[in-house]
C-alpha positions in Angstrom: -3.8 -16.6 11.7 -1.0 -14.4 12.6 -1.1 -10.7 13.7 1.8 -8.1 14.1 1.2 -4.7 15.4 2.9 -1.8 13.9 3.6 -0.2 17.1 5.7 -3.3 18.4 8.1 -2.7 15.6 11.0 -0.2 15.3 10.2 3.1 13.9 12.7 4.4 11.3 12.7 6.9 8.4 14.9 9.0 6.1 15.1 12.5 4.8 11.6 14.2 5.6 9.7 11.3 6.8 9.3 8.6 9.7 8.0 5.2 8.8 7.5 1.6 10.2 8.4 -1.2 7.8 6.1 -4.3 8.3 7.0 -6.0 5.1 10.4 -6.2 3.6 10.7 -9.5 1.7 13.8 -11.7 1.7 13.6 -11.4 -2.2 14.6 -7.6 -1.7 17.0 -8.0 1.1 14.6 -8.4 4.1 15.5 -10.3 7.3 13.7 -11.7 10.5 12.9 -8.1 11.6 9.9 -7.8 9.1 7.6 -10.3 7.5 7.7 -11.6 4.0 5.0 -10.6 1.5 2.8 -12.7 -0.5 3.3 -13.6 -4.1 4.9 -10.6 -5.8 4.0 -8.2 -3.1 7.3 -7.5 -1.2 7.2 -4.4 0.8 4.9 -2.2 3.1 5.6 1.0 5.1 3.4 3.0 7.2 4.9 6.5 6.9 4.3 10.1 8.0 5.9 13.0 6.3 7.2 15.8 8.4 5.8 19.4 7.7 7.0 20.3 4.3 9.1 17.0 4.4 10.2 15.3 1.2 12.0 12.2 0.2 14.4 14.0 -2.5 14.8 12.7 -5.9 15.6 8.8 -6.0 15.3 6.2 -8.7 13.4 3.0 -8.9 13.9 0.1 -11.4 11.9 -3.2 -12.2 9.4 -2.6 -9.2 5.7 -1.4 -9.0 5.4 1.5 -6.3 2.0 1.9 -4.8 1.2 5.0 -2.7 -2.1 5.2 -0.7 -2.9 8.5 0.8 -4.4 8.1 4.2 -4.2 11.7 5.5 -3.2 15.2 4.3 -1.7 15.8 0.9 1.4 14.7 -1.2 2.9 16.3 -4.3 4.6 14.1 -6.8 7.7 15.2 -8.9 9.7 13.2 -11.3 9.8 11.4 -14.6 6.2 10.0 -14.3 3.4 12.4 -14.0 5.3 15.4 -12.7 3.2 17.6 -10.7 0.6 15.1 -9.8 -0.9 15.8 -6.3 -2.7 13.4 -4.0 -5.2 13.8 -1.3 -7.0 11.4 1.1 -8.5 8.3 -0.3 -6.4 8.4 -3.5 -3.9 6.0 -4.9 -1.0 6.2 -7.4 0.7 3.1 -9.0 3.9 3.7 -10.7 5.6 0.9 -12.8 9.2 1.3 -13.1 9.9 -1.5 -15.4 13.1 -1.9 -17.3 13.0 1.8 -18.4 12.9 3.0 -14.6 11.8 6.3 -13.2 13.0 8.9 -10.5 10.8 10.8 -8.1 10.4 13.0 -5.2 7.5 13.1 -2.9 6.7 16.3 -1.0 4.4 17.1 1.7 3.1 20.8 0.7 1.6 21.4 4.0 2.7 22.8 7.4 1.2 19.8 9.2 2.2 16.1 8.9 0.4 13.5 6.7 0.3 9.8 6.4 0.7 7.3 3.6 1.2 3.7 2.9 3.9 2.7 0.5 3.8 -0.7 -1.1 6.0 -2.5 -3.7 5.3 -5.4 -5.9 7.7 -7.0 -8.3 6.4 -7.1 -11.8 5.6 -10.4 -13.6 7.5 -9.6 -16.7 10.9 -7.8 -16.8 11.7 -4.9 -19.2 8.2 -3.3 -19.3 8.2 0.4 -20.1 7.6 2.9 -17.3 4.0 3.6 -16.7 1.5 5.3 -14.3 -2.1 4.8 -13.0 -4.2 6.8 -10.6 -7.4 5.9 -8.6 -10.0 7.6 -6.6 -11.3 5.3 -3.9 -15.0 4.8 -3.8 -16.8 4.8 -0.2 -17.8 1.6 1.2 -16.2 -0.3 -1.7 -13.1 -2.5 -2.0 -11.3 -1.4 -5.2 -8.7 -3.4 -7.1 -5.8 -1.0 -7.6 -3.3 -3.7 -8.7 -3.3 -7.0 -10.4 -5.3 -8.9 -13.0 -4.6 -10.4 -16.4 -3.2 -8.8 -19.5 -6.6 -8.7 -21.2 -7.6 -5.7 -19.0 -6.1 -2.2 -18.6 -7.8 -1.0 -15.5 -4.8 -2.2 -13.5 -1.2 -3.3 -14.1 -1.3 -7.0 -14.7 -0.2 -9.4 -12.0 -1.2 -12.6 -10.4 -1.0 -10.6 -7.1 -4.0 -8.6 -6.4 -4.1 -5.5 -4.1 -7.5 -4.0 -3.1 -8.1 -1.0 -0.9 -11.2 0.5 0.5 -12.6 3.1 2.9 -15.3 0.9 4.4 -18.4 1.7 6.7 -19.7 0.0 9.9 -20.9 -3.8 9.5 -19.5 -3.9 5.8 -18.4 -7.5 5.4 -15.6 -8.7 3.0 -15.0 -12.5 2.4 -12.2 -14.0 0.4 -10.9 -17.6 -0.2 -7.2 -18.5 0.0 -4.1 -16.8 1.3 -4.3 -13.3 2.3 -2.3 -10.4 4.0 -4.6 -7.5 5.3 -3.4 -4.2 7.0 -5.8 -2.1 8.9 -5.6 1.6 9.4 -8.2 4.2 10.7 -10.5 1.9 12.4 -11.3 -1.4 14.1 -12.8 -4.7 12.7 -13.2 -8.4 13.2 -11.3 -11.0 11.1 -12.4 -14.6 11.7 -13.7 -13.7 15.1 -10.7 -11.8 16.2 -10.8 -7.9 16.8 -7.9 -6.0 14.9 -7.3 -2.4 14.8 -5.1 0.6 13.1 -1.6 -0.6 12.5 -2.4 -4.3 12.6 -0.9 -6.6 9.8 -2.6 -9.9 9.4 -1.6 -13.2 7.5 -4.1 -16.1 7.2 -6.0 -18.3 5.0 -9.7 -17.6 4.2 -10.6 -14.0 5.0 -13.9 -13.0 6.7 -13.9 -9.5 7.7 -16.5 -7.1 9.4 -16.0 -3.4 10.0 -16.7 -2.6 13.7 -16.0 1.2 13.7 -17.8 3.9 11.9 -15.0 4.0 9.3 -12.1 1.8 8.4 -9.4 1.7 5.7 -8.4 -1.8 4.5 -5.5 -2.9 2.3 -5.9 -6.4 1.3 -3.5 -8.6 -0.8 -4.4 -11.9 -2.2 -3.4 -14.3 -5.1 -5.4 -14.4 -8.3 
């Protein structure tokens, strides 16, 4: 098992936000300063928008863009679901596909916020642009990405992403390779204590929440 702490990495950013990139896979131009992902999962950034900060309009093509709202609010503008707003414990997934989309993300408030942004490469090139939105359920790990083509709850992929706001003593166990990112709490993975900002890579995931609440993002292979 390997662990990297967010605060051990260089903080960067652009436009109206600051961010720490923990994963930028070599498939999309990453180097030794960040980890590679897992399967088609290729990017993870822990970001804070400045008060009234925005990214400005920018395009995406042949990538699935996943935004997890941790704190505050975010307004979404662009060619997919223009006008959609997000609050804490909500997730949006935007499939750019071959069609592509452009968007601007805006913090509407006079205080900062916090998001996670993840990217995954689609299994099939040339898909139409599409959008999905999720409200996380308390003390439940929810699949927000991945699965086979026979279902429509999530975009299909052999790479599975699950997110949950979990309560003290909640246990999650998974077999096989995993990447896990911890936010807003403390837990124990395979006997090792991990906390907010820790990214963990390993095989066979056995996790217990130690704090009153904890937000977990878990990436596995179907």
